[in-house]
C-alpha positions, 0 to 999 in steps of 0.5 A: 681068024675073023675080026669078030673072033679076035675081038672075043678072044681079046675080051676074054683075055682082058676079063681073065686078067681083070678077074685075076687083078680083082681076086689079088686085090681082095686077097691083099686088101679085104680084112678078115675077122681074124687078127695077127698076134705076136711080139710088140716093141720093147721099150725102156721105161725110165726115159718115159718117167719124169718127176718134179720136186724130187731128185733123180738118179738115172740108171746106167742099165735098162729096165724094159717093158715088153708088149704084144702087138695085134692087127686085123689081117687080110687073107694074104696077111693071114698067110704071112702070120701063119708062116711066122713062128712068132705070130698066131691067128686069133678070132676077133672074139678073143681080143674084144668082149662081145658087143665091144667095138675096137674103139671101146677096146682101145679106150679100155686098154688105155684106161688100164694103162693109166691105172697101172701107172698110178698103182706103180707110183703108189707102191713106190711112193709109199716106200720112199716118200712117207706117202700116203701120210704125206700127200698132195691136196685133194683126192686122185681117181685110181680106177673106174669100175665097169658098168657104173655111172663114172665109166666114160665120164671120169678116168684114172688120173683125174684129180677130185677137187670138190664134191657139190661145192665142198672142197676135199683135201684127201681121199678120206675127206672125199669119202666122208663127203660122199657118205653124207649125201643122199644116195639118190641125189645127183652129185656134182664133182669138180675134176682137174685133168690135163691142166683144166678144171671141169664139172661132172654130174653123176647119180649113184646106182648099184653096180660092180657087185655093190649092195648099195648105189655107188659112183664106181670110182676108187680114190687115193690121196694125191701124190706128194710131188708130180709124177708123169709117165708117158705111155703113148699108144700102149694100153693094158695093165701089164707094164705096172711092175716095170713102171714101178721098178723104173720109178723106184730106180729113178728116185733112189741113188745107185743102180738097180740094174747093175748096168744090165738090161732087165725086162719084165712084165706083170700087173701091179696092185697098190698093195705091191702084188704082181699079177699074171698077164696075157701073151707071156710067150710073145713078151719073152720073144720081145725081151730077147730081141731087146737083148735082155739078160733077165726077164721078171715073170709073174709067178702065176705065168711061170707054168706057161713057160715050161719048156720054152727056150729062152737062150741065155736070158734068165727067167725070175719068178716074182709075185710081189714088188718086194720080190722083184727088188730082192731078185735084182739085189741078188743079181748085183743091184744095190741094196734094196729097202723093204717097204710097207705092204698090205695097206692099200689106202684106197677107198671106193665110192 
């Protein structure tokens, strides 16, 4: 064989190897417009809840919130997800509304989580702390409406201290002060958030289906004592029910769990209604992996679980916070007091 032919063969062999390495790199590293969706971590809620100004009664059992995890995949990752019975592949459009970036989705999900924590605390304190009749000084932003002036400027959990220099001591005072201002004038709000005070100036407009200009915020009275819930990087509204149960158990004597591991999910409203969530089958798997013996399911999600094998884990359908309390009492938890329902005590502005 001539030296020239030998060099040509070596070049061709090297090219084939390089091409193979390049293809493998692309398969393993280039993301596709698809996401792997499956069970996320299950976390005990009570260690994440802290109150000051009220006695605590830690539970002997565990109240577990369940999550769904998703991440972008490469071709190799898509194959792995396809082979995993607990993973599914979904397109980007399923997870992100049209025109929404991943950063915007993350911010929206974290905002939903913040609102779920506030709503959970509202439900519990209205039963146990003579709230909202007894409340802190000021108004609390409970939620933000999409497409309104407050979006991206104010956030659930911000404390409203004054409006155009007028101090507000309750959500009712805040509503009256806003109503007295011309609808077209800019409004300066003094906000306390994360221990710091700052001012935000907004102008009302028609949005979120309102027939008159609004800021796009929902207000409630400040809580009578401090409630802190640490959710980390978990987003979405579906932990609301479990936050409420964890806080209720922490503030009342005895053990709501009766020493068991209780998992569940469900969005909660300030009137105590438990709403449906997404990814219910994935959350069932997360609960089983956490060793839960009972799983609290929003009643409107029950049909999705028909025929799903949950082994020894008992499914309990609930549509209100009170039903969840009653269900746990029937399973051996200590006696549960009924509380007020129906009155939300929230105002929109």
